[in-house]
TIRO-2110 file (N, C-alpha, C; in Angstrom, 1 decimal):
// TIRO-2110
-27.2, -39.7, -23.6, N, 1, A
-27.2, -40.7, -22.7, CA, 1, A
-25.6, -40.7, -22.2, C, 1, A
-24.6, -40.3, -22.5, N, 2, A
-23.3, -40.2, -22.1, CA, 2, A
-23.1, -39.0, -21.3, C, 2, A
-24.1, -37.9, -21.6, N, 3, A
-24.1, -36.8, -20.8, CA, 3, A
-24.4, -37.2, -19.4, C, 3, A
-25.7, -38.1, -19.6, N, 4, A
-26.4, -38.3, -18.2, CA, 4, A
-25.6, -39.2, -17.2, C, 4, A
-24.7, -40.0, -18.0, N, 5, A
-23.9, -40.8, -17.1, CA, 5, A
-22.7, -40.0, -16.7, C, 5, A
-22.4, -39.1, -17.2, N, 6, A
-21.4, -37.9, -16.7, CA, 6, A
-21.9, -37.2, -15.6, C, 6, A
-23.4, -36.9, -15.4, N, 7, A
-24.1, -36.0, -14.7, CA, 7, A
-24.2, -36.9, -13.3, C, 7, A
-24.5, -38.3, -13.5, N, 8, A
-24.4, -39.2, -12.7, CA, 8, A
-23.3, -39.2, -11.8, C, 8, A
-22.5, -39.6, -12.6, N, 9, A
-21.0, -39.7, -12.0, CA, 9, A
-20.5, -38.3, -11.0, C, 9, A
-20.9, -37.3, -11.6, N, 10, A
-20.7, -36.0, -10.9, CA, 10, A
-21.7, -36.1, -9.4, C, 10, A
-22.9, -36.4, -9.5, N, 11, A
-23.7, -36.3, -8.5, CA, 11, A
-23.3, -37.5, -7.5, C, 11, A
-22.5, -38.5, -7.9, N, 12, A
-21.7, -39.7, -7.1, CA, 12, A
-20.7, -39.0, -6.3, C, 12, A
-19.9, -38.2, -7.2, N, 13, A
-18.8, -37.7, -6.6, CA, 13, A
-19.1, -36.5, -5.5, C, 13, A
-20.1, -35.6, -5.8, N, 14, A
-20.7, -34.5, -4.8, CA, 14, A
-21.2, -35.4, -3.7, C, 14, A
-21.8, -36.5, -3.9, N, 15, A
-22.3, -37.2, -2.7, CA, 15, A
-21.1, -37.6, -1.7, C, 15, A
-20.2, -38.0, -2.1, N, 16, A
-19.2, -38.8, -1.4, CA, 16, A
-18.7, -37.5, -0.8, C, 16, A
-18.4, -36.5, -1.5, N, 17, A
-17.9, -35.2, -0.5, CA, 17, A
-18.7, -34.3, 0.6, C, 17, A
-20.2, -34.5, 0.0, N, 18, A
-21.0, -34.0, 0.8, CA, 18, A
-21.4, -34.1, 2.4, C, 18, A
-21.3, -33.2, 3.4, N, 19, A
-21.8, -33.7, 4.5, CA, 19, A
-22.0, -32.4, 5.2, C, 19, A
-23.2, -32.1, 6.0, N, 20, A
-23.5, -30.8, 6.2, CA, 20, A
-22.8, -30.1, 7.7, C, 20, A
-22.1, -29.0, 7.1, N, 21, A
-21.0, -28.7, 8.3, CA, 21, A
-21.4, -27.3, 8.7, C, 21, A
-22.6, -26.7, 8.2, N, 22, A
-23.0, -25.4, 8.6, CA, 22, A
-23.5, -25.1, 9.8, C, 22, A
-23.8, -24.0, 10.5, N, 23, A
-24.4, -24.2, 11.8, CA, 23, A
-25.7, -24.5, 11.8, C, 23, A
-26.2, -24.9, 12.9, N, 24, A
-27.4, -25.6, 13.1, CA, 24, A
-28.6, -24.5, 13.1, C, 24, A
-29.7, -24.8, 12.3, N, 25, A
-30.6, -23.9, 12.3, CA, 25, A
-31.9, -24.4, 13.0, C, 25, A
-33.2, -24.5, 12.0, N, 26, A
-34.3, -25.3, 12.6, CA, 26, A
-34.7, -26.0, 11.5, C, 26, A
-36.0, -26.9, 11.7, N, 27, A
-36.5, -27.9, 10.7, CA, 27, A
-37.4, -27.2, 9.7, C, 27, A
-37.6, -25.8, 9.7, N, 28, A
-38.5, -25.2, 8.9, CA, 28, A
-38.8, -25.6, 7.4, C, 28, A
-37.6, -26.2, 6.9, N, 29, A
-37.7, -26.6, 5.5, CA, 29, A
-38.2, -27.8, 5.1, C, 29, A
-38.9, -28.5, 6.5, N, 30, A
-39.7, -29.7, 6.0, CA, 30, A
-41.0, -29.5, 6.3, C, 30, A
-41.9, -30.2, 5.3, N, 31, A
-43.3, -30.0, 5.5, CA, 31, A
-43.7, -31.6, 5.5, C, 31, A
-44.5, -31.4, 6.5, N, 32, A
-45.0, -33.1, 7.1, CA, 32, A
-46.6, -33.0, 6.5, C, 32, A
-46.9, -34.0, 5.5, N, 33, A
-48.1, -34.2, 5.3, CA, 33, A
-48.8, -35.3, 5.7, C, 33, A
-49.9, -35.2, 6.1, N, 34, A
-50.6, -36.5, 6.6, CA, 34, A
-51.9, -36.5, 5.8, C, 34, A
-52.3, -37.6, 5.2, N, 35, A
-53.2, -37.6, 4.0, CA, 35, A
-54.9, -37.3, 4.8, C, 35, A
-54.8, -37.7, 5.9, N, 36, A
-56.1, -37.5, 6.5, CA, 36, A
-56.4, -36.5, 7.4, C, 36, A
-55.2, -35.9, 7.5, N, 37, A
-55.1, -34.5, 8.3, CA, 37, A
-54.5, -34.9, 9.9, C, 37, A
-54.3, -36.0, 10.1, N, 38, A
-54.1, -36.4, 11.6, CA, 38, A
-52.8, -36.2, 11.8, C, 38, A
-52.3, -36.7, 12.9, N, 39, A
-51.0, -36.6, 13.5, CA, 39, A
-50.3, -37.7, 13.0, C, 39, A
-48.7, -37.2, 12.8, N, 40, A
-47.6, -38.2, 12.3, CA, 40, A
-47.7, -39.4, 13.4, C, 40, A
-47.8, -40.4, 13.0, N, 41, A
-47.8, -41.8, 14.2, CA, 41, A
-46.3, -41.8, 14.8, C, 41, A
-46.4, -41.8, 16.1, N, 42, A
-45.5, -41.8, 16.7, CA, 42, A
-44.7, -42.9, 16.5, C, 42, A
-45.3, -44.1, 16.3, N, 43, A
-44.5, -45.3, 16.0, CA, 43, A
-43.6, -45.2, 14.8, C, 43, A
-43.7, -44.1, 14.0, N, 44, A
-42.8, -44.1, 12.8, CA, 44, A
-41.5, -43.2, 13.2, C, 44, A
-41.6, -42.6, 14.5, N, 45, A
-40.4, -41.6, 14.6, CA, 45, A
-39.4, -42.5, 15.1, C, 45, A
-38.1, -42.1, 14.6, N, 46, A
-37.0, -43.0, 14.7, CA, 46, A
-36.0, -43.0, 13.8, C, 46, A
-35.0, -43.8, 13.7, N, 47, A
-34.2, -44.1, 12.6, CA, 47, A
-34.4, -45.4, 11.9, C, 47, A
-34.3, -45.3, 10.8, N, 48, A
-34.7, -46.1, 9.7, CA, 48, A
-33.4, -46.6, 8.9, C, 48, A
-33.1, -47.8, 9.2, N, 49, A
-31.6, -48.2, 8.3, CA, 49, A
-31.8, -49.2, 7.3, C, 49, A
-31.5, -48.8, 5.9, N, 50, A
-31.8, -49.9, 4.9, CA, 50, A
-30.8, -51.1, 5.1, C, 50, A
-31.4, -52.4, 4.7, N, 51, A
-30.6, -53.6, 4.9, CA, 51, A
-29.4, -53.6, 4.3, C, 51, A
-29.5, -53.3, 2.5, N, 52, A
-28.3, -53.7, 1.9, CA, 52, A
-27.8, -52.4, 1.5, C, 52, A
-27.6, -51.2, 2.1, N, 53, A
-27.2, -49.8, 1.7, CA, 53, A
-27.1, -49.2, 2.8, C, 53, A
-25.9, -48.1, 2.5, N, 54, A
-25.8, -47.2, 3.6, CA, 54, A
-27.1, -46.2, 4.0, C, 54, A
-28.2, -46.2, 3.2, N, 55, A
-29.4, -45.2, 3.6, CA, 55, A
-29.8, -45.3, 4.8, C, 55, A
-29.9, -44.1, 5.3, N, 56, A
-30.4, -44.2, 7.0, CA, 56, A
-31.2, -42.8, 7.2, C, 56, A
-32.3, -42.9, 7.6, N, 57, A
-33.4, -41.8, 7.6, CA, 57, A
-33.9, -41.4, 9.3, C, 57, A
-33.6, -40.5, 9.6, N, 58, A
-34.1, -40.2, 11.0, CA, 58, A
-35.4, -39.5, 11.2, C, 58, A
-36.5, -39.8, 11.7, N, 59, A
-37.6, -39.0, 11.6, CA, 59, A
-38.1, -38.6, 13.0, C, 59, A
-38.5, -37.2, 13.2, N, 60, A
-38.7, -36.8, 14.7, CA, 60, A
-40.0, -37.2, 14.7, C, 60, A
-40.8, -37.1, 16.2, N, 61, A
-41.8, -37.6, 16.5, CA, 61, A
-43.0, -36.9, 15.6, C, 61, A
-42.7, -35.6, 15.2, N, 62, A
-43.7, -34.8, 14.4, CA, 62, A
-43.6, -35.0, 12.9, C, 62, A
-42.7, -35.8, 12.6, N, 63, A
-42.4, -36.5, 11.1, CA, 63, A
-41.3, -35.7, 10.6, C, 63, A
-40.9, -34.5, 11.0, N, 64, A
-39.9, -34.0, 10.6, CA, 64, A
-38.6, -34.8, 10.1, C, 64, A
-38.1, -34.3, 9.0, N, 65, A
-36.6, -35.4, 8.9, CA, 65, A
-35.4, -34.7, 9.3, C, 65, A
-35.1, -35.4, 10.2, N, 66, A
-34.0, -35.0, 11.2, CA, 66, A
-32.5, -35.0, 10.4, C, 66, A
-32.2, -36.1, 10.0, N, 67, A
-30.9, -36.2, 9.3, CA, 67, A
-31.2, -37.4, 8.4, C, 67, A
-30.1, -37.9, 7.7, N, 68, A
-30.3, -38.7, 6.6, CA, 68, A
-28.9, -39.1, 6.3, C, 68, A
-28.5, -40.4, 5.9, N, 69, A
-27.4, -40.9, 5.3, CA, 69, A
-27.6, -41.4, 4.1, C, 69, A
-27.1, -41.0, 2.9, N, 70, A
-27.3, -41.2, 1.4, CA, 70, A
-26.6, -42.7, 1.2, C, 70, A
-26.6, -43.2, -0.1, N, 71, A
-26.1, -44.4, -0.3, CA, 71, A
-24.6, -44.5, -0.1, C, 71, A
-24.1, -43.5, -0.4, N, 72, A
-22.5, -43.1, -0.5, CA, 72, A
-22.0, -43.4, 1.1, C, 72, A
-23.0, -43.0, 1.9, N, 73, A
-22.6, -42.9, 3.5, CA, 73, A
-22.0, -41.3, 3.8, C, 73, A
-22.9, -40.5, 3.1, N, 74, A
-22.6, -38.9, 3.5, CA, 74, A
-23.6, -38.5, 4.5, C, 74, A
-23.5, -38.3, 5.5, N, 75, A
-24.3, -37.5, 6.4, CA, 75, A
-24.7, -36.5, 6.4, C, 75, A
-26.3, -36.0, 6.2, N, 76, A
-26.8, -34.6, 6.0, CA, 76, A
-27.6, -34.5, 7.0, C, 76, A
-27.8, -33.0, 7.6, N, 77, A
-28.6, -32.8, 8.5, CA, 77, A
-29.5, -31.5, 8.1, C, 77, A
-30.9, -32.1, 7.9, N, 78, A
-31.4, -30.8, 7.2, CA, 78, A
-31.8, -29.7, 7.7, C, 78, A
-31.5, -29.5, 9.2, N, 79, A
-31.5, -28.3, 10.0, CA, 79, A
-30.5, -27.5, 9.5, C, 79, A
-29.4, -27.8, 9.0, N, 80, A
-28.1, -27.3, 8.8, CA, 80, A
-28.3, -26.3, 7.6, C, 80, A
-29.2, -26.5, 6.6, N, 81, A
-29.4, -25.9, 5.4, CA, 81, A
-28.7, -26.0, 4.3, C, 81, A
-27.5, -26.6, 4.3, N, 82, A
-26.7, -26.8, 3.1, CA, 82, A
-25.3, -26.9, 3.6, C, 82, A
-24.4, -26.8, 2.7, N, 83, A
-22.9, -27.2, 2.6, CA, 83, A
-22.1, -26.4, 1.8, C, 83, A
-20.8, -25.9, 2.3, N, 84, A
-19.9, -25.6, 1.4, CA, 84, A
-18.8, -26.1, 1.8, C, 84, A
-17.9, -26.9, 1.1, N, 85, A
-16.7, -27.6, 1.4, CA, 85, A
-15.6, -27.4, 0.3, C, 85, A
-14.4, -27.3, 0.8, N, 86, A
-13.5, -27.4, -0.2, CA, 86, A
-12.9, -28.8, -0.8, C, 86, A
-12.7, -28.8, -1.8, N, 87, A
-12.3, -30.4, -2.4, CA, 87, A
-10.8, -30.7, -2.1, C, 87, A
-10.7, -31.8, -2.6, N, 88, A
-9.5, -32.2, -2.0, CA, 88, A
-8.5, -32.2, -2.9, C, 88, A
-8.8, -31.2, -4.1, N, 89, A
-7.5, -30.8, -5.0, CA, 89, A
-7.7, -29.2, -5.1, C, 89, A
-6.6, -28.7, -4.9, N, 90, A
-6.7, -27.4, -5.0, CA, 90, A
-7.4, -26.5, -5.9, C, 90, A
-8.3, -25.7, -5.6, N, 91, A
-9.1, -24.9, -6.4, CA, 91, A
-10.3, -25.6, -6.7, C, 91, A
-10.5, -26.6, -6.1, N, 92, A
-12.2, -27.4, -6.3, CA, 92, A
-12.6, -27.4, -5.0, C, 92, A
-13.9, -27.1, -5.1, N, 93, A
-14.9, -26.9, -3.9, CA, 93, A
-16.3, -27.4, -4.5, C, 93, A
-17.2, -27.4, -3.6, N, 94, A
-18.6, -27.7, -3.7, CA, 94, A
-19.6, -27.0, -2.7, C, 94, A
-20.6, -26.8, -3.1, N, 95, A
-21.7, -26.2, -2.1, CA, 95, A
-23.2, -26.7, -2.7, C, 95, A
-24.0, -26.9, -1.9, N, 96, A
-25.5, -27.0, -2.2, CA, 96, A
-26.3, -26.5, -0.9, C, 96, A
-27.3, -26.3, -1.3, N, 97, A
-28.5, -25.7, -0.3, CA, 97, A
-29.9, -26.6, -0.4, C, 97, A
-30.2, -27.1, 0.7, N, 98, A
-31.5, -27.8, 0.7, CA, 98, A
-32.5, -27.2, 0.1, C, 98, A
-33.4, -28.0, -0.7, N, 99, A
-34.6, -27.1, -1.0, CA, 99, A
-35.8, -27.9, -0.3, C, 99, A
-36.7, -27.9, -0.7, N, 100, A
-38.2, -28.2, -0.2, CA, 100, A
-37.9, -29.6, 0.2, C, 100, A
-38.2, -30.1, 1.5, N, 101, A
-38.3, -31.4, 1.7, CA, 101, A
-39.4, -31.8, 2.6, C, 101, A
-39.9, -33.0, 2.2, N, 102, A
-41.3, -33.5, 2.8, CA, 102, A
-41.2, -34.9, 3.3, C, 102, A
-42.2, -35.1, 4.1, N, 103, A
-42.5, -36.3, 4.8, CA, 103, A
-44.2, -36.7, 4.5, C, 103, A
-44.5, -37.6, 3.9, N, 104, A
-45.9, -37.7, 3.3, CA, 104, A
-46.2, -39.2, 4.0, C, 104, A
-47.3, -39.1, 4.8, N, 105, A
-48.0, -40.4, 5.1, CA, 105, A
-49.1, -40.5, 5.1, C, 105, A
-49.8, -41.7, 4.7, N, 106, A
-51.0, -42.1, 4.4, CA, 106, A
-51.6, -43.2, 5.1, C, 106, A
-52.5, -43.0, 6.3, N, 107, A
-52.8, -44.0, 7.2, CA, 107, A
-53.5, -45.3, 6.7, C, 107, A
-54.5, -44.7, 5.8, N, 108, A
-55.0, -45.9, 5.0, CA, 108, A
-54.2, -46.9, 4.2, C, 108, A
-53.6, -46.4, 3.5, N, 109, A
-52.4, -47.6, 3.1, CA, 109, A
-50.9, -47.8, 3.6, C, 109, A
-50.8, -47.1, 4.7, N, 110, A
-49.5, -47.1, 5.7, CA, 110, A
-48.6, -46.7, 4.6, C, 110, A
-48.5, -45.9, 3.8, N, 111, A
-47.6, -45.6, 2.8, CA, 111, A
-46.7, -44.3, 3.4, C, 111, A
-45.4, -44.6, 3.5, N, 112, A
-44.6, -43.3, 4.2, CA, 112, A
-43.7, -43.0, 2.9, C, 112, A
-43.5, -41.7, 3.0, N, 113, A
-42.6, -41.1, 1.7, CA, 113, A
-41.9, -39.9, 2.3, C, 113, A
-40.8, -39.8, 1.7, N, 114, A
-39.8, -38.8, 2.3, CA, 114, A
-39.0, -38.5, 1.0, C, 114, A
-39.1, -37.1, 0.7, N, 115, A
-38.4, -36.3, -0.4, CA, 115, A
-37.6, -35.1, 0.2, C, 115, A
-36.4, -35.6, -0.3, N, 116, A
-35.0, -34.6, -0.2, CA, 116, A
-34.7, -33.7, -1.5, C, 116, A
-34.7, -32.4, -1.2, N, 117, A
-34.4, -31.9, -2.5, CA, 117, A
-33.1, -31.1, -2.1, C, 117, A
-32.0, -31.2, -3.1, N, 118, A
-30.8, -30.5, -3.0, CA, 118, A
-30.7, -29.5, -3.8, C, 118, A
-31.1, -28.1, -3.7, N, 119, A
-31.1, -27.1, -4.8, CA, 119, A
-29.5, -26.4, -4.9, C, 119, A
-29.4, -25.9, -5.9, N, 120, A
-28.1, -25.3, -6.3, CA, 120, A
-27.0, -25.6, -6.0, C, 120, A
-26.6, -27.2, -6.4, N, 121, A
-25.4, -27.8, -6.6, CA, 121, A
-24.7, -26.8, -7.3, C, 121, A
-23.4, -26.8, -6.7, N, 122, A
-22.0, -25.8, -7.7, CA, 122, A
-21.0, -26.8, -7.2, C, 122, A
-20.3, -27.3, -8.4, N, 123, A
-19.1, -28.2, -7.9, CA, 123, A
-18.1, -27.6, -8.7, C, 123, A
-17.0, -27.0, -8.2, N, 124, A
-16.0, -26.5, -9.1, CA, 124, A
-14.9, -27.9, -9.2, C, 124, A
-14.8, -28.5, -10.3, N, 125, A
-13.8, -29.7, -10.5, CA, 125, A
-12.7, -29.0, -11.2, C, 125, A
-11.4, -29.8, -11.3, N, 126, A
-10.2, -29.2, -11.9, CA, 126, A
-10.7, -28.7, -13.2, C, 126, A
-11.3, -29.4, -14.1, N, 127, A
-11.4, -29.0, -15.5, CA, 127, A
-12.8, -28.3, -15.8, C, 127, A
-13.8, -28.7, -14.8, N, 128, A
-15.2, -28.2, -15.4, CA, 128, A
-16.2, -27.5, -14.0, C, 128, A
-17.1, -27.2, -14.6, N, 129, A
-18.3, -26.7, -13.5, CA, 129, A
-19.3, -27.5, -13.7, C, 129, A
-20.0, -28.0, -12.3, N, 130, A
-21.2, -28.7, -12.5, CA, 130, A
-22.2, -28.1, -11.6, C, 130, A
-23.4, -27.7, -12.1, N, 131, A
-24.4, -27.2, -11.6, CA, 131, A
-25.6, -27.9, -11.7, C, 131, A
-26.3, -28.0, -10.8, N, 132, A
-27.9, -28.7, -10.9, CA, 132, A
-28.4, -28.7, -9.5, C, 132, A
-29.7, -29.4, -9.6, N, 133, A
-30.4, -29.7, -8.4, CA, 133, A
-30.7, -31.2, -8.4, C, 133, A
-31.1, -31.6, -7.1, N, 134, A
-31.3, -33.2, -7.1, CA, 134, A
-32.3, -33.4, -6.1, C, 134, A
-33.1, -34.6, -6.6, N, 135, A
-34.3, -34.9, -5.6, CA, 135, A
-34.0, -36.6, -5.4, C, 135, A
-34.2, -36.8, -4.1, N, 136, A
-34.4, -38.1, -3.6, CA, 136, A
-35.8, -38.2, -3.3, C, 136, A
-36.4, -39.2, -3.8, N, 137, A
-37.7, -39.9, -3.5, CA, 137, A
-37.7, -41.0, -3.2, C, 137, A
-38.3, -41.3, -1.7, N, 138, A
-38.2, -42.8, -1.3, CA, 138, A
-39.4, -42.9, -0.6, C, 138, A
-40.5, -44.0, -1.1, N, 139, A
-41.9, -44.0, -0.8, CA, 139, A
-42.0, -45.8, -0.7, C, 139, A
-42.8, -45.8, 0.1, N, 140, A
-43.5, -47.4, 0.1, CA, 140, A
-44.2, -47.8, 1.6, C, 140, A
-44.7, -48.9, 1.7, N, 141, A
-45.6, -49.3, 2.8, CA, 141, A
-44.7, -49.5, 3.9, C, 141, A
-45.3, -49.3, 5.0, N, 142, A
-44.6, -49.4, 6.4, CA, 142, A
-45.4, -50.7, 7.1, C, 142, A
-44.7, -51.6, 7.7, N, 143, A
-45.3, -52.9, 8.4, CA, 143, A
-46.3, -52.5, 9.3, C, 143, A
-47.3, -53.3, 9.6, N, 144, A
-48.3, -52.8, 10.7, CA, 144, A
-47.5, -52.8, 12.1, C, 144, A
-46.3, -53.4, 12.4, N, 145, A
-45.8, -53.3, 13.5, CA, 145, A
-44.7, -52.1, 13.4, C, 145, A
-44.7, -51.4, 12.4, N, 146, A
-43.8, -50.2, 12.3, CA, 146, A
-42.4, -50.6, 12.4, C, 146, A
-42.0, -51.8, 11.9, N, 147, A
-40.5, -52.2, 12.4, CA, 147, A
-39.8, -52.3, 11.0, C, 147, A
-40.4, -52.2, 9.7, N, 148, A
-40.0, -52.6, 8.2, CA, 148, A
-40.6, -51.6, 7.5, C, 148, A
-39.9, -51.0, 6.5, N, 149, A
-40.4, -50.1, 5.3, CA, 149, A
-39.8, -50.5, 4.2, C, 149, A
-40.8, -50.9, 3.2, N, 150, A
-40.2, -51.4, 1.8, CA, 150, A
-40.5, -50.3, 0.9, C, 150, A
-39.4, -49.9, 0.6, N, 151, A
-39.7, -48.6, -0.2, CA, 151, A
-38.9, -48.4, -1.6, C, 151, A
-39.4, -47.8, -2.5, N, 152, A
-38.6, -47.4, -4.0, CA, 152, A
-37.7, -46.1, -3.7, C, 152, A
-36.7, -46.0, -4.2, N, 153, A
-35.8, -45.0, -4.2, CA, 153, A
-35.7, -44.4, -5.6, C, 153, A
-35.9, -43.2, -5.9, N, 154, A
-35.9, -42.6, -7.4, CA, 154, A
-35.0, -41.4, -7.1, C, 154, A
-34.0, -41.2, -7.9, N, 155, A
-33.2, -40.0, -8.0, CA, 155, A
-33.3, -39.1, -9.3, C, 155, A
-33.6, -37.9, -9.2, N, 156, A
-33.9, -37.0, -10.0, CA, 156, A
-32.6, -36.1, -10.4, C, 156, A
-32.3, -35.6, -11.4, N, 157, A
-31.1, -34.7, -11.5, CA, 157, A
-31.9, -33.5, -12.3, C, 157, A
-32.0, -32.2, -12.0, N, 158, A
-32.3, -31.1, -12.8, CA, 158, A
-30.9, -30.1, -13.1, C, 158, A
-30.5, -30.5, -14.4, N, 159, A
-29.4, -29.7, -14.8, CA, 159, A
-29.5, -28.6, -14.9, C, 159, A
-28.9, -27.7, -14.6, N, 160, A
-28.8, -26.1, -14.9, CA, 160, A
-28.0, -25.8, -15.9, C, 160, A
-28.6, -24.8, -16.6, N, 161, A
-27.9, -24.4, -18.0, CA, 161, A
-28.4, -25.1, -19.2, C, 161, A
-29.3, -26.1, -19.0, N, 162, A
-29.3, -27.0, -20.2, CA, 162, A
-30.7, -26.5, -20.8, C, 162, A
-31.4, -26.6, -21.7, N, 163, A
-32.5, -26.2, -22.8, CA, 163, A
-33.7, -26.8, -22.2, C, 163, A
-33.6, -28.0, -21.6, N, 164, A
-34.9, -28.5, -20.8, CA, 164, A
-34.6, -28.6, -19.2, C, 164, A
-35.6, -28.2, -18.6, N, 165, A
-35.6, -28.2, -17.2, CA, 165, A
-36.5, -29.3, -16.6, C, 165, A
-36.9, -30.2, -17.4, N, 166, A
-37.7, -31.4, -17.1, CA, 166, A
-36.5, -32.5, -16.2, C, 166, A
-36.8, -32.8, -15.2, N, 167, A
-35.7, -33.6, -14.4, CA, 167, A
-35.6, -35.0, -14.9, C, 167, A
-34.4, -35.4, -14.7, N, 168, A
-33.7, -36.7, -15.6, CA, 168, A
-33.8, -37.7, -14.2, C, 168, A
-34.4, -38.9, -14.5, N, 169, A
-34.3, -39.8, -13.4, CA, 169, A
-33.0, -40.4, -13.6, C, 169, A
-32.2, -40.8, -13.0, N, 170, A
-30.9, -41.1, -12.7, CA, 170, A
-31.3, -42.7, -12.5, C, 170, A
-30.9, -43.8, -13.6, N, 171, A
-30.8, -45.1, -13.2, CA, 171, A
-32.3, -45.5, -13.1, C, 171, A
-32.5, -46.8, -12.8, N, 172, A
-33.9, -47.4, -12.5, CA, 172, A
-34.0, -47.1, -11.0, C, 172, A
-35.3, -47.2, -10.6, N, 173, A
-35.6, -47.2, -9.2, CA, 173, A
-35.1, -48.2, -8.4, C, 173, A
-34.7, -47.9, -7.3, N, 174, A
-34.1, -48.9, -6.4, CA, 174, A
-35.1, -49.3, -5.2, C, 174, A
-35.1, -50.7, -4.9, N, 175, A
-35.9, -51.1, -4.0, CA, 175, A
-34.8, -51.3, -2.6, C, 175, A
-35.3, -50.4, -1.7, N, 176, A
-34.6, -50.4, -0.2, CA, 176, A
-35.5, -50.8, 0.9, C, 176, A
-35.1, -51.8, 1.7, N, 177, A
-36.0, -52.3, 2.8, CA, 177, A
-35.3, -51.7, 4.0, C, 177, A
-36.1, -51.1, 4.5, N, 178, A
-35.6, -50.4, 6.0, CA, 178, A
-36.0, -51.0, 7.0, C, 178, A
-35.1, -51.2, 8.0, N, 179, A
-35.5, -51.5, 9.2, CA, 179, A
-35.4, -50.5, 10.3, C, 179, A
-36.3, -50.1, 11.5, N, 180, A
-36.2, -49.4, 12.5, CA, 180, A
-35.2, -49.9, 13.3, C, 180, A
-34.2, -49.1, 13.4, N, 181, A
-33.1, -49.5, 14.3, CA, 181, A
-33.0, -48.4, 15.6, C, 181, A
-34.0, -47.6, 15.8, N, 182, A
-34.1, -46.7, 17.0, CA, 182, A
-35.5, -45.9, 17.0, C, 182, A
-35.9, -45.8, 18.1, N, 183, A
-37.0, -45.2, 18.4, CA, 183, A
-36.8, -43.6, 18.8, C, 183, A
-37.6, -42.7, 18.8, N, 184, A
-37.3, -41.2, 19.3, CA, 184, A
-38.9, -41.3, 20.0, C, 184, A
-38.5, -40.7, 21.1, N, 185, A
-39.9, -40.6, 22.0, CA, 185, A
-40.1, -39.2, 22.2, C, 185, A
-41.2, -38.5, 22.0, N, 186, A
-41.4, -37.2, 21.9, CA, 186, A
-40.8, -36.6, 23.1, C, 186, A
-40.7, -35.2, 23.3, N, 187, A
-40.2, -34.6, 24.5, CA, 187, A
-41.3, -34.3, 25.4, C, 187, A
-41.2, -34.7, 26.7, N, 188, A
-42.2, -34.3, 27.7, CA, 188, A
-42.6, -32.7, 27.7, C, 188, A
-43.8, -32.5, 27.9, N, 189, A
-44.5, -31.0, 27.7, CA, 189, A
-43.5, -30.2, 28.8, C, 189, A
-43.1, -28.8, 28.6, N, 190, A
-42.6, -28.1, 29.3, CA, 190, A
-43.3, -27.6, 30.6, C, 190, A
-43.2, -27.3, 31.9, N, 191, A
-43.8, -26.7, 32.6, CA, 191, A
-43.9, -25.1, 32.2, C, 191, A
-45.1, -24.9, 32.7, N, 192, A
-45.6, -23.4, 32.4, CA, 192, A
-45.3, -22.6, 33.4, C, 192, A
END
């Protein structure tokens, strides 16, 4: 249990330092899954901000995860692919690469889910090295007017170099209430 608390502390430290700074790419790492095979609802596109947390998620009109701000306030842009940054103490640094990211939507239940995977964490601290992967899973129903999203947040850590490869749930699930603070309209079709 003590090790899990240390791991969680390292994740929080990493989250404080993280912010994607690499050149922009594309959203090919995000898979959008609609349960009935239909289109992602335009009413869900936009920026969702949590009421009592710094969490913020921006979804494109096609359901891609454009960006997010985590509980610590670190901004991440999925298309940038990851980050490598020097730490505040000489000889320290961190890096990670985004793994598979998903947006799921079930029209029958109005259940919206977002999964953000951070693969290949590597953090060099003054006295130790921290390596792991992490997954944020946020899911819950959206109001009929698409203005509120009542979600549960689960955070999992996948320690590297350990006997077990099973993910560890870090702390209890958190309840997050998101409000839609900005709409994103689809781009008009280009003239051919």
